[in-house]
N, C-alpha and C positions, 0 to 999 in steps of 0.2 A: 503493500500500498503505499502510495506516495502523500507525503504530508503537506498539509496546506499551510501556508503562512498567512498569520493574521497580524493587526496591529492592535497593541494595548493602547489606547488614546490618551490614558492617563500618564503614561511613560514614554510613548512615542516608539516601543521596542516591538520589534518584529518576532512573533512567537510563532509555534507549531501547534496546530489544532489536530493533527492525525486524520484529517478526512480526506477523501479523493472524489474525482469525477470522472465519468467515461466519456465526455463530450470533449470536442476539441476547441482549445482556446486560441487566444490570438493577442498581439500587442499592436497598440497604435501610438506612435510616437507623434505627439500633437504640439504643434506651436501655439502658445496661448496669447501670443503678441506682446506687446510691450508693457500692458498694465490695464490699460482702458478696455473695460470688458466689451465696450462697443466696438472694438477693433478686433474681436475675437471672430474668425471665418465660420460659415454657416456649417461647413463641413467640420470644422473643430467641436463646434456646439453639439453637432448630432453624436460626434464619437463620443463626446464628455457625458451625453445624456443617456448613453448606453453602457456606460462603465460599470464594471462591478468592484474594481480595484483602480484607485488613481494614485500613482506614484508622482509625486510633484516637487517641482523645486521651491525654493523659498521665496522666490520672487513673484510667483503666481499669486494674485490677489484672492483674497477671500470671496469678494465678488463673484469671481470666475468659478473657484471651487464648489460654491454653492450652486453651480449650474448642473452639478452631478447628482444623481439620484441620492436621497438622503440615506439608502441603505448602503451605498458603496463605502467601501473601506478607503480611507485616505492615509498615505504614508508619505510624510515629508522627509526628503533627501536632501535638505537644504545645505548648499555650500556657500560658506563664507571664507574670507581670508584667514587662512592658517586653522581653520574650523571645519572639517566636514562630517557630516553626520553618518555617511556610509562613504566607504571608498568607491570608485566606480567599478571596480571588478565585482563588489558586493550588489551594487545596484543591476548589474547585467544579470548576476546569477537570480535575482529578486524576481526580474522580469520574466525571465525564462521559467522559473519555477512556477509561478501564478499561471501563466499560460498553459503550462503543461498538465496542470489540474483541470483544465476546462474553463478558465475564466477569463472574460473580457478585460483587458489590462490596458488602461491609459497612461502612457508615460508623459505627463503635462510640462512642458517646457517654456520658459519665458522666451518670447520672440519667436525663433525659427529654430526648429531642432538641429538643423544643419549649417547654423552661423555660429559658430564658437559655443555649441550646445553639447558636443559630445553625442550628438545623435547618430554619427555613423558608426562609433565604436558599439553602440546598442543594438545597432540595425545587425552589425556583423556577428554579435552574440545570438541573436535571435536566428539568423541564417545557420549558423555553426550548429545549433541545438534543434533544428529543423522545426521552428517555432513560425507559424505565420505572422507577418509584420508589415504593417502599413504604415507610411509617413504622411501627416497633414501639415503643409507648410504654413508658417505664421509670418504675421507683419513683424519684421526683425526692428529692432529699437532705433536704427539708424534713420528708418523711414519716416516713423512717427515723430524724431527729434528734429530733422530737418524740416517735415511738414508743419509741425507747430511753431517753429521759429521763423517760417516763411524764408528759408533758405535752400534753394534746390541743390540736390547733390551733384546734378548736371546742369549746366546752364551754357548757352552759346556764347563763345567769347571769354568766359570764365572758368569753366571746368568741362573738358572733354573726355574727362575719365575720372572714375572712383574706385577706391580701393578700401575693402575692409581688412583690418588687421588687429592683432591682439597686442596690448601692451603687457601682458602676462607671460610668462614662460615657467616650464618646471623649474623646481627646486631654486625659484628666485633668480634664475638666470636671465640674462637681456635677451629678449626676442631676437630671432634670427631672420632679420628684415632685409630687404634690398633698398637700403636708406637713399642711394642713389636715384633709384627709380621713384621713391616717395618724395624726393625733393624737387622732381620737376614741377615747373610752374603750369597753371591751368589743369590742376590735378586735385581733388578733392580726397583728402585721406581721413576715414574714419576709424579711430582707435577705440576698441572695446578693452574694458578692463585696465584701463591705462592712466587712472586718477594717481595712484601711489608711484609710478613710474613717469609722470610726467616731465619731470625735469630731465631725465636722462633722455627722453625720447626727444624733447625740444632741442636739447644739445646736438644729438646725432643728426638731425634733420637739418639744422642750421649748419652744422659741420659739413653736411654732405651738399650745401649750396641754397637751402630754401631760405628766402628773405625773412629775417626777423619781425617785418612788419606785415606778413601774411596773415589775413583775419583768421581767427579761431573762435569757436564756440563750444562752450561746455553746457550739456543739458543733464541735468540730474532728475531721475526719476521721470523719464520721459513718457508723456502721455497721461500720467497720473495726476490726480487733483493736487497734489504737493509738487508738481513739476516746478523746476527753476532753471533757466536760461542766462547764462553768464558770457558776455562778448568780450574778445581779447585778442592778442595777436600771438603768434608763435613765441615771440620773445617774452611775452607776459604769460605764456601758459601755466609754468610751473607755480608761479604766485598765486594766479587766480585758483588753480586746482586746490591750494591749500584750505580754501574756504568750502570744498565740497566734501560731504558727510556720507551722502546715500550714492547708491549705484548711479552712474554717471558715463555718459559717452564724452569723448574728445573728438571734434571734427574741425578740420583746417583745410583752408584753401581759398581762393579768390573769391568763390561764391559764397562763402561765408559773410562777406562784407553787406549782404542783404539781410542777414539774421536780426531778429529783434529779441533784445534781452527782456528779462522780466520773468513773472509768474503767471498762472492761470493757463485755460485750456479753452480752445474752441472746439468743445466737444458736440458730436452730432446727438440731439435729443431723440431717442428712438421712440419715445413714449408720447410725444407730441403727435396731435392730429395733423395729417398732411392736408395741403390747401392745393387748389388746381389752378394751374396756368395753361390754359388751352387745353389739350389731350394729356397733359403731362401732370403727374401727381407728386409733388415735392414737399420736402419737409418745410416747415415753417424758419 
């Protein structure tokens, strides 16, 4: 008999119940988007509403988690700097074990599963175990951050390319990036997990030739009610990043000159009654 893992909600520990199921289970790697529940895709919502187990990141909001069935078990595998609830290998084994016991498992990730979300590793683990696995893309934080700030990631005459990079590397090492390529003008660079390494990143980019006056934007808690946007330059990036406490993106490039600093969101109100304009129905 295969043991079934459950969660003690009081302690957050995964425990064994000793039960088994004869039906086939599956895993859905679901992108929850950047935080605003209205940015959740319809496909993600459908997967979440059918979940029996939800294994979720710490950045997934309660508003989104509450869209899962009340009886679905929730397991937080939150990762914070130097503090991981579960190592990645254990998360992989957990997903496989639940699915092998016939459960519909949703691995709910902030943003998109394949943008610095380690979704590829979880997909490989499912494939190796012969477990059916589906991937549901999500709105990655960079898209929400640039949209709310009114600064396009690509823009004619200002940004002909955009590159997503990580500012974090294993064991605290410096990211192995092509600094010369990232320093080219008219190129937007989005840095995930780069707040703590902002000084080193800025120094390497300027050392590779990127101008210190290149506009830069820091977006904290993108798309959430407590979103904060800070405009600066590459030369001032490190100092500005010191004021950031929550999860944030660093975005630099000439197009960031269009960014608006401040707080607050322009969120689409899904509960408002639409009004008609000719044959179209649009939100107020």
